[in-house]
N, C-alpha and C positions, 0 to 999 in steps of 0.2 A: 113725440118725445117724451122719452121716460124721466122725467122729470125727477123722480127719486133718485135713480141712479145718478143723475147729473149731480143734485145735490150732496152724495156721497161722494162724487169725485172731486167736487170743488173743496167739501170738508176735508178730505184726505190729504188734498194738497195743501191747504190752509194749516193742516196739523204737523205737515212734513217740513213745511216753509218754518213755522214757529219753530220746530225744533231744532232745524239747523240754525235757525237766528240764535236760540238759547244759548246752545252748545259754541257757538262764536263768542256772545257776550262773555258766559262763565269761564271759558278756558282762555280769555284773552290774557295774553302778557305782555307788558310794555316791553318795548326795543331797549332796556339798561340792562346794566349788570355786565358780566362777563363768562364765557364758557372756561375759561382759564379754572385748573385746579391746583392748589398749593399744597406743599408737604415741609414737614419741620423735623430738623435733627439736632440734637443736643450739639452746643458748641462746647462743652467744657466740663469736665470730669473735678474741678477744683471751686467748688463752690464756696465761698468765705463770707465773712459776717462785713466785708468790706462793701462800697457802695457804686461800684465801676465792673462788677462782673459779667463778662458776656454770657448769654442765654444760651441762643438757638440760633440757627440759620433756618431760612425759609428759602424754598424754589419751587418753580413751577414743574407739577408732574405730567400735567397736561398744561399746553399753552397754542390759542390760537391767536394772540395778538399780545403788545407789549401794552402795559397801562398808564396811564395818566396819572401822577402823582397826585394832580389837583383833585382827582375824583377818588382817590383810595382814604381808607382809614385803617389802622392797626391796632387794635387793642388786646390786652392779655388781662388776665385776673389769675391771681395767684391766691386765691380763697379767702385773703382777706379784701381785698378790693378789685375792682376792675378799674384799670388805669390805660390811657390813650398813647400809643407810642408816635415819636414823631421824628422828623428829619431837621426839624428847627430845633428853637428851645422851648417852645411853649405848647401848650394842648387847651384842649375846651373844658370848660366849666359846665356842669350841670345847672341849667338857670330855672328848672321846673317848667312850670305851665308857663307859656306867653303865647302871645300873637305872632311874635320875632320870635325866632329859635334857632340861631347859628351855631354852627359846628365847625370847627377847624380841621380841614383834612391834613393827613399825613407830611404833606410838604411844607405845613407850616406857615404856608402864606395864602392859602385859598380857604374861603370860608363855603359851605353847603348850609342854604338857608333855608328853613322852611316856615313858610307865612298862612296865617289862618285867615282866609279871606270868604269867609263862610257867612259874613252878616247880609242879610237882605236890605239893609236899611244903611248901612254905615261903611267908609273903607277902612281898612288898616293901612296907615301911613309909616313908611320906614326912613327913618335916617341913617343913610346907606353908609356912611362914613365910619358911624359908631356902630350898625347894627344892632339897633335898638328901636323900638316902637316909637314913632313920632305923633304929631298932631298936624292940625291943619294949617299951622305957620311954621311948621318945621319936618320939612320932608322933602325925600327925591323922586321918590315912587310912592304911590298909593295903588291900594288892591281892595277888589269886591268881585268876588266869583271869578270870571274869566276875564274881567277889565283891569288892565293896568295900564296908568296914566303916570307921565311926569310932572315933576313940580314948574311951575313958571319958572324963566330963567334957568331951565335944565334942560339939555340938549342932548341928541345921541344920534349913532350912526350902525350901520349892520354891517358884519363882516361875514361871508359864507364863504365855506370851500375849505376851513382852515379848523384844527384842533385847538380847542381852548389853549392849551401850552404853547402853541404856536404865536399867539396875540401877545406879545409884549411890550410893544410900543403903540403909542398913538397913531391911528391912520391916518393917511394924506388924502383925506377924502371929507366931503361936506357933512356936515351935522344937521341932517333934515329932520330929524323927529324931535318934537316939542309936546307942547302939554295939549297943545289944541286936539289932538285926536289919541286914541288909546293904542298901545302898542299893538303891532300884527305879529304875535309870537306864537300861533297854534293854529294846528288844522284840526276840523273836525272830521270824525270819521263816522260817517253816515252807517255803514255795515257793522259796526261796534258800540256806536253812539259814544265813543270818548273822545275826550280832548288829548292831543298829542302834541308837545313841545315843536316848533320848527327846527332844522339844525342849522342853527345861526347864531352868532354871538352879537349882542350888544354891546357897545362901547358908549358910557355915558359920561357926558363933561359937565361936572355939577362946579361950576365957578373956577376952573381950572384944575379940579381934582376929577381925574379918569379912572374910571374904573370898566372891568369886563364882566358881562353877565352872561351865562349860557343857561337858559332853562331845561329842567329836567323832566317835571312832571306835573300833574295837576291832580296828583292824588297821595294821600299819605300811605302809611305803612298797612293799615286796615282798607285800603281802597275806596277812603272817603272823599269825595272829590271837593274842589274849594280848596285845597291844602297845596298851596303852589310851592315848589321848589327849585332852588337855582343856585349854581356856583357863582361866586364875586370873588375877584381879586383887584388889588390896586395895579396902574399901568406906569410905567415910566417915572418911577421916583416920586408918584402921589403919594401925600400923607392917608395912613389907614390906621384911624384912632384906635379902632375895635382890636387891632392886634397888641396893643399894650394895655388893655381896658382889663384890669385885676376881676371885674364882676363878671367877665367873658373869658379869660384866658388864665393858666396859670403853667409856672414848668410842667415840664414833661418828665414823669419819672422814668420813663424808658426811650432810649434813643433807637434811630435806624440808621446802621451803615450801608453805605452802597457798595457795590463793587464795579460798578459800570462808570464809564464817565460820560454817560449821558444824563445830567441829571432830573429831565424832564419827565423820565418813564423808566417803571420798573420793566427791563427788558425781558425777553421771553425767555432766555437761559441764562439770567440773572440770580445770582445767591444775595440774598441781603442777609443781615444781622442784626439780632436784637440785643442790646445792651442796657445793664442799667444806667442811669441817669443821674449819679448823686442821690442815689435810694438805694435801701437794701431791700430788694424784691425778694430775693432766693438766697439765704445765707446756707442752707442745708437742705437734702431732698426734699422734693417739692413737686407739686403737679401743678402746671400752667394750664389754663386755658386760650385757646386763640381765637379771635374773632378778627374777620378781613371783610371790608364792603366796600364795593366799586359801584359808583352812582348812586351810593344807598341801598344796594342790591347785595346781599352775604354773597360770598365767595365760597365755592365748597373747598374743602381740604382738611388736613388734621386738626381735630377738636380740641387736642389736649396734649401733651407731652410729660413725661416723669422725668425730671433733672436730678441727676445724681452726683 
């Protein structure tokens, strides 16, 4: 037996396998965002110093799906400031560096929350109704790396096979999740060594306050792990103090007007309109930059428009 040739053959196989594995890891992309692309058209040639001008409309130039408003953000920049647009009355404030970082979606009711769960020794505690960092005596969920636990006296149940928008009522099923075990919220993909959230929705019962949660990712924008993001909204009239906390939200300066009868989705063939909302964004010819994200991933499309 020629051991030299055998060794070279084994080494070649290992090198090829390693290269394939490295390519899979380095080229991996999470199944988030959308392939839809948007384009923007000037709505009006009569810009004024009034505070309710129509600015532009947005449609899809390429569309593979309707998009859930709870997962969308639309922001604009008039050269002076960047502002989030909303279907409701409020949008997010920039709260700076925090272990709990909520951002209000364009539907005006759902928050996308990023949790810093990087500590090796300590949990990050979440006061869910207020979307603020809690402590050992005041929390609904606690996070450390991949471990997520409910607080005592908080229960949960799992809904599968539904979109986030479709869950609006408290489900008629047993709330069997409790603080005794960590939430089973992810799969580990050994081929890519990635944590991937499972496609399911948790409904949390916090003393009669009900919230729905859908986990999105284990990684931040820099692909650093242990940064858990999820969507959260209140169910069935439950109080959600975060929506009225002036530290987290403020009146939206631009508003989104829909043309569809379905308020839950930006439909594939739907044209939406952006208006000033009691704020003078553009009173003369100006350039507006447009930023749209879906599931925290940028959507391709018109980057800016010159309004006349």
